[in-house]
C-alpha positions as protocol buffer text, in pm:
chain_id: "A"
residue {
  index: 1
  type: MET
  ca { x: 1067 y: 1143 z: 1095 }
}
residue {
  index: 2
  type: SER
  ca { x: 1086 y: 1030 z: 733 }
}
residue {
  index: 3
  type: SER
  ca { x: 1298 y: 820 z: 505 }
}
residue {
  index: 4
  type: SER
  ca { x: 1360 y: 809 z: 132 }
}
residue {
  index: 5
  type: ALA
  ca { x: 1532 y: 475 z: 102 }
}
residue {
  index: 6
  type: SER
  ca { x: 1456 y: 114 z: 182 }
}
residue {
  index: 7
  type: PRO
  ca { x: 1655 y: -208 z: 178 }
}
residue {
  index: 8
  type: SER
  ca { x: 1721 y: -300 z: -184 }
}
residue {
  index: 9
  type: ALA
  ca { x: 1845 y: -659 z: -168 }
}
residue {
  index: 10
  type: VAL
  ca { x: 1614 y: -931 z: -298 }
}
residue {
  index: 11
  type: PRO
  ca { x: 1592 y: -1222 z: -49 }
}
residue {
  index: 12
  type: ASP
  ca { x: 1723 y: -1555 z: -176 }
}
residue {
  index: 13
  type: ASN
  ca { x: 1382 y: -1714 z: -127 }
}
residue {
  index: 14
  type: ALA
  ca { x: 1192 y: -1449 z: -322 }
}
residue {
  index: 15
  type: ILE
  ca { x: 968 y: -1584 z: -600 }
}
residue {
  index: 16
  type: PRO
  ca { x: 992 y: -1384 z: -927 }
}
residue {
  index: 17
  type: ALA
  ca { x: 644 y: -1271 z: -1029 }
}
residue {
  index: 18
  type: ALA
  ca { x: 454 y: -1015 z: -1236 }
}
residue {
  index: 19
  type: THR
  ca { x: 118 y: -843 z: -1213 }
}
residue {
  index: 20
  type: LEU
  ca { x: -89 y: -645 z: -1460 }
}
residue {
  index: 21
  type: VAL
  ca { x: -307 y: -336 z: -1410 }
}
residue {
  index: 22
  type: ILE
  ca { x: -556 y: -340 z: -1698 }
}
residue {
  index: 23
  type: MET
  ca { x: -735 y: -9 z: -1751 }
}
residue {
  index: 24
  type: ARG
  ca { x: -1043 y: 75 z: -1957 }
}
residue {
  index: 25
  type: PRO
  ca { x: -1260 y: 389 z: -1992 }
}
residue {
  index: 26
  type: ALA
  ca { x: -1559 y: 388 z: -1758 }
}
residue {
  index: 27
  type: GLY
  ca { x: -1893 y: 363 z: -1935 }
}
residue {
  index: 28
  type: GLY
  ca { x: -2037 y: 661 z: -1753 }
}
residue {
  index: 29
  type: GLY
  ca { x: -1725 y: 873 z: -1768 }
}
residue {
  index: 30
  type: GLY
  ca { x: -1482 y: 948 z: -1489 }
}
residue {
  index: 31
  type: PRO
  ca { x: -1159 y: 768 z: -1401 }
}
residue {
  index: 32
  type: ASP
  ca { x: -1067 y: 447 z: -1582 }
}
residue {
  index: 33
  type: GLU
  ca { x: -1183 y: 116 z: -1443 }
}
residue {
  index: 34
  type: ILE
  ca { x: -931 y: -152 z: -1347 }
}
residue {
  index: 35
  type: LEU
  ca { x: -974 y: -529 z: -1371 }
}
residue {
  index: 36
  type: LEU
  ca { x: -952 y: -690 z: -1026 }
}
residue {
  index: 37
  type: VAL
  ca { x: -986 y: -1043 z: -894 }
}
residue {
  index: 38
  type: LYS
  ca { x: -1067 y: -1170 z: -547 }
}
residue {
  index: 39
  type: ARG
  ca { x: -842 y: -1451 z: -435 }
}
residue {
  index: 40
  type: SER
  ca { x: -993 y: -1772 z: -304 }
}
residue {
  index: 41
  type: ALA
  ca { x: -1020 y: -1804 z: 74 }
}
residue {
  index: 42
  type: THR
  ca { x: -817 y: -2127 z: 51 }
}
residue {
  index: 43
  type: MET
  ca { x: -505 y: -1970 z: -102 }
}
residue {
  index: 44
  type: ALA
  ca { x: -185 y: -1969 z: 105 }
}
residue {
  index: 45
  type: PHE
  ca { x: -101 y: -1609 z: 9 }
}
residue {
  index: 46
  type: ALA
  ca { x: -343 y: -1313 z: 33 }
}
residue {
  index: 47
  type: ALA
  ca { x: -643 y: -1541 z: 88 }
}
residue {
  index: 48
  type: GLY
  ca { x: -967 y: -1357 z: 15 }
}
residue {
  index: 49
  type: ALA
  ca { x: -790 y: -1037 z: -87 }
}
residue {
  index: 50
  type: VAL
  ca { x: -868 y: -830 z: -396 }
}
residue {
  index: 51
  type: VAL
  ca { x: -562 y: -809 z: -622 }
}
residue {
  index: 52
  type: PHE
  ca { x: -454 y: -735 z: -977 }
}
residue {
  index: 53
  type: PRO
  ca { x: -419 y: -1038 z: -1208 }
}
residue {
  index: 54
  type: GLY
  ca { x: -73 y: -1196 z: -1212 }
}
residue {
  index: 55
  type: GLY
  ca { x: 149 y: -1466 z: -1074 }
}
residue {
  index: 56
  type: ARG
  ca { x: 488 y: -1625 z: -1068 }
}
residue {
  index: 57
  type: ILE
  ca { x: 726 y: -1632 z: -1364 }
}
residue {
  index: 58
  type: ASP
  ca { x: 759 y: -1979 z: -1520 }
}
residue {
  index: 59
  type: PRO
  ca { x: 1059 y: -2118 z: -1712 }
}
residue {
  index: 60
  type: ASP
  ca { x: 864 y: -2106 z: -2039 }
}
residue {
  index: 61
  type: ASP
  ca { x: 810 y: -1733 z: -1994 }
}
residue {
  index: 62
  type: HIS
  ca { x: 1186 y: -1693 z: -2040 }
}
residue {
  index: 63
  type: VAL
  ca { x: 1167 y: -1899 z: -2360 }
}
residue {
  index: 64
  type: VAL
  ca { x: 894 y: -1675 z: -2501 }
}
residue {
  index: 65
  type: ALA
  ca { x: 1079 y: -1359 z: -2397 }
}
residue {
  index: 66
  type: GLU
  ca { x: 1401 y: -1475 z: -2564 }
}
residue {
  index: 67
  type: ARG
  ca { x: 1210 y: -1535 z: -2889 }
}
residue {
  index: 68
  type: HIS
  ca { x: 1092 y: -1175 z: -2864 }
}
residue {
  index: 69
  type: GLY
  ca { x: 1448 y: -1043 z: -2847 }
}
residue {
  index: 70
  type: PHE
  ca { x: 1519 y: -1043 z: -2473 }
}
residue {
  index: 71
  type: ALA
  ca { x: 1838 y: -1195 z: -2336 }
}
residue {
  index: 72
  type: PRO
  ca { x: 1801 y: -1545 z: -2185 }
}
residue {
  index: 73
  type: ASP
  ca { x: 1863 y: -1418 z: -1833 }
}
residue {
  index: 74
  type: ASP
  ca { x: 1655 y: -1097 z: -1868 }
}
residue {
  index: 75
  type: VAL
  ca { x: 1382 y: -1121 z: -1605 }
}
residue {
  index: 76
  type: GLU
  ca { x: 1215 y: -809 z: -1741 }
}
residue {
  index: 77
  type: GLY
  ca { x: 1110 y: -984 z: -2061 }
}
residue {
  index: 78
  type: ALA
  ca { x: 996 y: -1298 z: -1880 }
}
residue {
  index: 79
  type: ALA
  ca { x: 795 y: -1085 z: -1636 }
}
residue {
  index: 80
  type: ARG
  ca { x: 607 y: -918 z: -1921 }
}
residue {
  index: 81
  type: VAL
  ca { x: 522 y: -1259 z: -2067 }
}
residue {
  index: 82
  type: ALA
  ca { x: 414 y: -1390 z: -1726 }
}
residue {
  index: 83
  type: ALA
  ca { x: 187 y: -1091 z: -1669 }
}
residue {
  index: 84
  type: LEU
  ca { x: 6 y: -1155 z: -1997 }
}
residue {
  index: 85
  type: ARG
  ca { x: -7 y: -1534 z: -1958 }
}
residue {
  index: 86
  type: GLU
  ca { x: -130 y: -1525 z: -1599 }
}
residue {
  index: 87
  type: THR
  ca { x: -398 y: -1270 z: -1688 }
}
residue {
  index: 88
  type: LEU
  ca { x: -526 y: -1493 z: -1966 }
}
residue {
  index: 89
  type: GLU
  ca { x: -527 y: -1797 z: -1739 }
}
residue {
  index: 90
  type: GLU
  ca { x: -691 y: -1619 z: -1446 }
}
residue {
  index: 91
  type: THR
  ca { x: -950 y: -1402 z: -1623 }
}
residue {
  index: 92
  type: GLY
  ca { x: -987 y: -1517 z: -1984 }
}
residue {
  index: 93
  type: LEU
  ca { x: -872 y: -1177 z: -2113 }
}
residue {
  index: 94
  type: ALA
  ca { x: -605 y: -1201 z: -2384 }
}
residue {
  index: 95
  type: VAL
  ca { x: -397 y: -889 z: -2329 }
}
residue {
  index: 96
  type: GLY
  ca { x: -104 y: -821 z: -2561 }
}
residue {
  index: 97
  type: TRP
  ca { x: -205 y: -1088 z: -2812 }
}
residue {
  index: 98
  type: PRO
  ca { x: -370 y: -883 z: -3087 }
}
residue {
  index: 99
  type: THR
  ca { x: -385 y: -1166 z: -3341 }
}
residue {
  index: 100
  type: LEU
  ca { x: -580 y: -1399 z: -3111 }
}
residue {
  index: 101
  type: ALA
  ca { x: -945 y: -1400 z: -3218 }
}
residue {
  index: 102
  type: ASP
  ca { x: -1210 y: -1359 z: -2950 }
}
residue {
  index: 103
  type: ARG
  ca { x: -1363 y: -1697 z: -3036 }
}
residue {
  index: 104
  type: GLU
  ca { x: -1028 y: -1872 z: -2979 }
}
residue {
  index: 105
  type: THR
  ca { x: -956 y: -1728 z: -2636 }
}
residue {
  index: 106
  type: GLY
  ca { x: -1145 y: -1989 z: -2435 }
}
residue {
  index: 107
  type: ALA
  ca { x: -966 y: -2283 z: -2596 }
}
residue {
  index: 108
  type: ILE
  ca { x: -624 y: -2121 z: -2560 }
}
residue {
  index: 109
  type: ARG
  ca { x: -694 y: -2046 z: -2195 }
}
residue {
  index: 110
  type: GLN
  ca { x: -796 y: -2403 z: -2120 }
}
residue {
  index: 111
  type: ALA
  ca { x: -491 y: -2538 z: -2299 }
}
residue {
  index: 112
  type: LEU
  ca { x: -263 y: -2321 z: -2087 }
}
residue {
  index: 113
  type: LEU
  ca { x: -440 y: -2427 z: -1769 }
}
residue {
  index: 114
  type: GLY
  ca { x: -398 y: -2786 z: -1883 }
}
residue {
  index: 115
  type: GLY
  ca { x: -22 y: -2753 z: -1907 }
}
residue {
  index: 116
  type: ALA
  ca { x: 33 y: -2651 z: -2269 }
}
residue {
  index: 117
  type: LEU
  ca { x: 329 y: -2418 z: -2324 }
}
residue {
  index: 118
  type: LEU
  ca { x: 272 y: -2067 z: -2451 }
}
residue {
  index: 119
  type: SER
  ca { x: 598 y: -2088 z: -2647 }
}
residue {
  index: 120
  type: ASP
  ca { x: 465 y: -2389 z: -2842 }
}
residue {
  index: 121
  type: MET
  ca { x: 134 y: -2216 z: -2913 }
}
residue {
  index: 122
  type: LEU
  ca { x: 296 y: -1901 z: -3045 }
}
residue {
  index: 123
  type: ALA
  ca { x: 543 y: -2098 z: -3255 }
}
residue {
  index: 124
  type: SER
  ca { x: 273 y: -2316 z: -3413 }
}
residue {
  index: 125
  type: ARG
  ca { x: 63 y: -2011 z: -3494 }
}
residue {
  index: 126
  type: GLY
  ca { x: 356 y: -1799 z: -3612 }
}
residue {
  index: 127
  type: GLU
  ca { x: 248 y: -1516 z: -3382 }
}
residue {
  index: 128
  type: ARG
  ca { x: 409 y: -1273 z: -3141 }
}
residue {
  index: 129
  type: LEU
  ca { x: 300 y: -1094 z: -2826 }
}
residue {
  index: 130
  type: ALA
  ca { x: 290 y: -715 z: -2799 }
}
residue {
  index: 131
  type: LEU
  ca { x: 521 y: -702 z: -2499 }
}
residue {
  index: 132
  type: GLU
  ca { x: 602 y: -338 z: -2572 }
}
residue {
  index: 133
  type: SER
  ca { x: 241 y: -241 z: -2490 }
}
residue {
  index: 134
  type: LEU
  ca { x: 305 y: -290 z: -2118 }
}
residue {
  index: 135
  type: VAL
  ca { x: 409 y: 13 z: -1914 }
}
residue {
  index: 136
  type: PRO
  ca { x: 638 y: -78 z: -1620 }
}
residue {
  index: 137
  type: PHE
  ca { x: 574 y: 133 z: -1312 }
}
residue {
  index: 138
  type: ALA
  ca { x: 678 y: -54 z: -996 }
}
residue {
  index: 139
  type: ARG
  ca { x: 866 y: -344 z: -845 }
}
residue {
  index: 140
  type: TRP
  ca { x: 779 y: -469 z: -497 }
}
residue {
  index: 141
  type: CYS
  ca { x: 940 y: -729 z: -274 }
}
residue {
  index: 142
  type: PRO
  ca { x: 776 y: -720 z: 72 }
}
residue {
  index: 143
  type: ASN
  ca { x: 959 y: -953 z: 309 }
}
residue {
  index: 144
  type: PHE
  ca { x: 720 y: -1051 z: 588 }
}
residue {
  index: 145
  type: LYS
  ca { x: 792 y: -1365 z: 788 }
}
residue {
  index: 146
  type: GLU
  ca { x: 424 y: -1466 z: 794 }
}
residue {
  index: 147
  type: ALA
  ca { x: 384 y: -1453 z: 415 }
}
residue {
  index: 148
  type: ARG
  ca { x: 555 y: -1584 z: 105 }
}
residue {
  index: 149
  type: THR
  ca { x: 808 y: -1345 z: -45 }
}
residue {
  index: 150
  type: PHE
  ca { x: 741 y: -1237 z: -404 }
}
residue {
  index: 151
  type: ASP
  ca { x: 965 y: -1015 z: -616 }
}
residue {
  index: 152
  type: THR
  ca { x: 686 y: -868 z: -829 }
}
residue {
  index: 153
  type: ARG
  ca { x: 710 y: -639 z: -1128 }
}
residue {
  index: 154
  type: PHE
  ca { x: 403 y: -421 z: -1195 }
}
residue {
  index: 155
  type: TYR
  ca { x: 282 y: -319 z: -1541 }
}
residue {
  index: 156
  type: ALA
  ca { x: -10 y: -113 z: -1671 }
}
residue {
  index: 157
  type: VAL
  ca { x: -182 y: -170 z: -2003 }
}
residue {
  index: 158
  type: ALA
  ca { x: -491 y: -53 z: -2189 }
}
residue {
  index: 159
  type: ALA
  ca { x: -767 y: -315 z: -2197 }
}
residue {
  index: 160
  type: PRO
  ca { x: -807 y: -482 z: -2536 }
}
residue {
  index: 161
  type: PRO
  ca { x: -1151 y: -505 z: -2697 }
}
residue {
  index: 162
  type: HIS
  ca { x: -1332 y: -829 z: -2621 }
}
residue {
  index: 163
  type: GLY
  ca { x: -1682 y: -965 z: -2668 }
}
residue {
  index: 164
  type: HIS
  ca { x: -1678 y: -1262 z: -2433 }
}
residue {
  index: 165
  type: GLU
  ca { x: -1757 y: -1274 z: -2063 }
}
residue {
  index: 166
  type: LEU
  ca { x: -1458 y: -1274 z: -1831 }
}
residue {
  index: 167
  type: THR
  ca { x: -1454 y: -1542 z: -1563 }
}
residue {
  index: 168
  type: VAL
  ca { x: -1217 y: -1635 z: -1282 }
}
residue {
  index: 169
  type: GLU
  ca { x: -1006 y: -1947 z: -1272 }
}
residue {
  index: 170
  type: GLU
  ca { x: -1186 y: -2104 z: -976 }
}
residue {
  index: 171
  type: ALA
  ca { x: -887 y: -2285 z: -826 }
}
residue {
  index: 172
  type: GLU
  ca { x: -734 y: -1951 z: -728 }
}
residue {
  index: 173
  type: HIS
  ca { x: -1008 y: -1686 z: -741 }
}
residue {
  index: 174
  type: SER
  ca { x: -1373 y: -1644 z: -648 }
}
residue {
  index: 175
  type: HIS
  ca { x: -1478 y: -1316 z: -811 }
}
residue {
  index: 176
  type: ILE
  ca { x: -1384 y: -1077 z: -1091 }
}
residue {
  index: 177
  type: PHE
  ca { x: -1493 y: -717 z: -1142 }
}
residue {
  index: 178
  type: TRP
  ca { x: -1408 y: -379 z: -1291 }
}
residue {
  index: 179
  type: ALA
  ca { x: -1382 y: -72 z: -1066 }
}
residue {
  index: 180
  type: SER
  ca { x: -1183 y: 247 z: -1054 }
}
residue {
  index: 181
  type: ALA
  ca { x: -893 y: 273 z: -813 }
}
residue {
  index: 182
  type: GLY
  ca { x: -1087 y: 522 z: -602 }
}
residue {
  index: 183
  type: GLU
  ca { x: -1395 y: 300 z: -589 }
}
residue {
  index: 184
  type: THR
  ca { x: -1186 y: 2 z: -480 }
}
residue {
  index: 185
  type: LEU
  ca { x: -1021 y: 200 z: -203 }
}
residue {
  index: 186
  type: ALA
  ca { x: -1364 y: 317 z: -85 }
}
residue {
  index: 187
  type: MET
  ca { x: -1485 y: -44 z: -80 }
}
residue {
  index: 188
  type: ALA
  ca { x: -1183 y: -140 z: 129 }
}
residue {
  index: 189
  type: ASP
  ca { x: -1242 y: 147 z: 371 }
}
residue {
  index: 190
  type: ARG
  ca { x: -1603 y: 32 z: 417 }
}
residue {
  index: 191
  type: GLY
  ca { x: -1487 y: -324 z: 481 }
}
residue {
  index: 192
  type: ASP
  ca { x: -1653 y: -457 z: 166 }
}
residue {
  index: 193
  type: VAL
  ca { x: -1324 y: -592 z: 30 }
}
residue {
  index: 194
  type: SER
  ca { x: -981 y: -669 z: 174 }
}
residue {
  index: 195
  type: ILE
  ca { x: -659 y: -542 z: 16 }
}
residue {
  index: 196
  type: ILE
  ca { x: -300 y: -605 z: 118 }
}
residue {
  index: 197
  type: PHE
  ca { x: -45 y: -328 z: 175 }
}
residue {
  index: 198
  type: PRO
  ca { x: 117 y: -327 z: -175 }
}
residue {
  index: 199
  type: THR
  ca { x: -221 y: -330 z: -349 }
}
residue {
  index: 200
  type: ARG
  ca { x: -345 y: -34 z: -141 }
}
residue {
  index: 201
  type: ARG
  ca { x: -36 y: 172 z: -210 }
}
residue {
  index: 202
  type: ASN
  ca { x: -58 y: 106 z: -584 }
}
residue {
  index: 203
  type: LEU
  ca { x: -432 y: 178 z: -595 }
}
residue {
  index: 204
  type: GLU
  ca { x: -361 y: 511 z: -425 }
}
residue {
  index: 205
  type: ARG
  ca { x: -104 y: 584 z: -692 }
}
residue {
  index: 206
  type: LEU
  ca { x: -341 y: 483 z: -971 }
}
residue {
  index: 207
  type: ALA
  ca { x: -617 y: 698 z: -823 }
}
residue {
  index: 208
  type: GLN
  ca { x: -409 y: 1007 z: -903 }
}
residue {
  index: 209
  type: ALA
  ca { x: -462 y: 948 z: -1278 }
}
residue {
  index: 210
  type: ASP
  ca { x: -779 y: 987 z: -1485 }
}
residue {
  index: 211
  type: GLY
  ca { x: -693 y: 720 z: -1740 }
}
residue {
  index: 212
  type: PHE
  ca { x: -430 y: 497 z: -1896 }
}
residue {
  index: 213
  type: ALA
  ca { x: -259 y: 774 z: -2094 }
}
residue {
  index: 214
  type: ASP
  ca { x: -242 y: 993 z: -1786 }
}
residue {
  index: 215
  type: PHE
  ca { x: -103 y: 714 z: -1572 }
}
residue {
  index: 216
  type: SER
  ca { x: 151 y: 616 z: -1840 }
}
residue {
  index: 217
  type: ALA
  ca { x: 283 y: 973 z: -1835 }
}
residue {
  index: 218
  type: HIS
  ca { x: 297 y: 964 z: -1455 }
}
residue {
  index: 219
  type: ALA
  ca { x: 486 y: 632 z: -1461 }
}
residue {
  index: 220
  type: GLY
  ca { x: 746 y: 782 z: -1692 }
}
residue {
  index: 221
  type: ASP
  ca { x: 823 y: 1053 z: -1438 }
}
residue {
  index: 222
  type: PHE
  ca { x: 946 y: 811 z: -1171 }
}
residue {
  index: 223
  type: PRO
  ca { x: 1212 y: 539 z: -1163 }
}
residue {
  index: 224
  type: VAL
  ca { x: 1118 y: 175 z: -1114 }
}
residue {
  index: 225
  type: GLU
  ca { x: 1313 y: 76 z: -806 }
}
residue {
  index: 226
  type: LEU
  ca { x: 1276 y: -220 z: -573 }
}
residue {
  index: 227
  type: VAL
  ca { x: 1030 y: -141 z: -292 }
}
residue {
  index: 228
  type: THR
  ca { x: 1088 y: -339 z: 26 }
}
residue {
  index: 229
  type: PRO
  ca { x: 871 y: -190 z: 303 }
}
residue {
  index: 230
  type: TRP
  ca { x: 1037 y: -139 z: 640 }
}
residue {
  index: 231
  type: ILE
  ca { x: 914 y: -68 z: 993 }
}
residue {
  index: 232
  type: GLU
  ca { x: 990 y: 271 z: 1145 }
}
residue {
  index: 233
  type: GLU
  ca { x: 877 y: 455 z: 1459 }
}
residue {
  index: 234
  type: ARG
  ca { x: 667 y: 757 z: 1366 }
}
residue {
  index: 235
  type: ASP
  ca { x: 432 y: 965 z: 1582 }
}
residue {
  index: 236
  type: GLY
  ca { x: 474 y: 731 z: 1875 }
}
residue {
  index: 237
  type: GLY
  ca { x: 397 y: 410 z: 1692 }
}
residue {
  index: 238
  type: ALA
  ca { x: 531 y: 158 z: 1443 }
}
residue {
  index: 239
  type: HIS
  ca { x: 462 y: 240 z: 1079 }
}
residue {
  index: 240
  type: LEU
  ca { x: 524 y: 33 z: 768 }
}
residue {
  index: 241
  type: CYS
  ca { x: 705 y: 262 z: 525 }
}
residue {
  index: 242
  type: ILE
  ca { x: 807 y: 282 z: 159 }
}
residue {
  index: 243
  type: PRO
  ca { x: 1035 y: 531 z: -24 }
}
residue {
  index: 244
  type: ASP
  ca { x: 896 y: 880 z: -80 }
}
residue {
  index: 245
  type: HIS
  ca { x: 1043 y: 947 z: -427 }
}
residue {
  index: 246
  type: LEU
  ca { x: 863 y: 685 z: -638 }
}
residue {
  index: 247
  type: GLY
  ca { x: 529 y: 854 z: -705 }
}
residue {
  index: 248
  type: TYR
  ca { x: 323 y: 716 z: -416 }
}
residue {
  index: 249
  type: PRO
  ca { x: 98 y: 972 z: -243 }
}
residue {
  index: 250
  type: VAL
  ca { x: 92 y: 768 z: 81 }
}
residue {
  index: 251
  type: THR
  ca { x: 424 y: 628 z: 198 }
}
residue {
  index: 252
  type: SER
  ca { x: 350 y: 496 z: 547 }
}
residue {
  index: 253
  type: GLU
  ca { x: 70 y: 335 z: 744 }
}
residue {
  index: 254
  type: PRO
  ca { x: 40 y: 233 z: 1109 }
}
residue {
  index: 255
  type: PHE
  ca { x: 165 y: -124 z: 1134 }
}
residue {
  index: 256
  type: ASP
  ca { x: -130 y: -246 z: 1336 }
}
residue {
  index: 257
  type: ARG
  ca { x: -378 y: -138 z: 1064 }
}
residue {
  index: 258
  type: ILE
  ca { x: -229 y: -311 z: 761 }
}
residue {
  index: 259
  type: ARG
  ca { x: -283 y: -644 z: 598 }
}
residue {
  index: 260
  type: ARG
  ca { x: 49 y: -785 z: 481 }
}
residue {
  index: 261
  type: GLY
  ca { x: -45 y: -1117 z: 317 }
}
């Protein structure tokens, strides 16, 4: 029994968010490495799980997006800004800000964490973000009663050069590391790390590509449609399922084996 469609309505309580898959060539060759963070055990959502950097869309993200040519109510533009801003806040990596010098990154990060507005910073510096460098490839809105509901847009981007050490923002995360999608899945299978259902499905999709260019081409072959997993009886048991036409090599998993949030 299979299905190719899932519920497409976004719940009223869904929190708009964005996440960023940052890819860089591996030093020893092989598939690209991806920047991942481990969430703090005290967080309300996905506590202790390994995830991609990202977070909720703030009102100022819409302001920045509008100044970059997006319509005031265009969530796509605000999501791109949020993905870049949250990554800088969470990891110290300034993605999509090519005019920001390496030596300035720490101060800008701390200012953002202290409540400064990205729109004010960009305006005072007369600079723009490279929002076009992000490759959209997915949009997920899992709706589980035991977890917060996020309407999250996923983007991929090539890692920018940087000479400073990346560190986690300790209020939300406990660890930061680079690993290929395949390596991360193997760690999860060994029980070394914990990953939630959307992260696993997207890592499986990323593992099909050798690098950023390859994955960008793959992303262009599939539509970005809202993914809301649903429960379906398959092979005598309940499975959590996603559509089968969006580029994911695995589209269902036994419900009793997954981590949802």
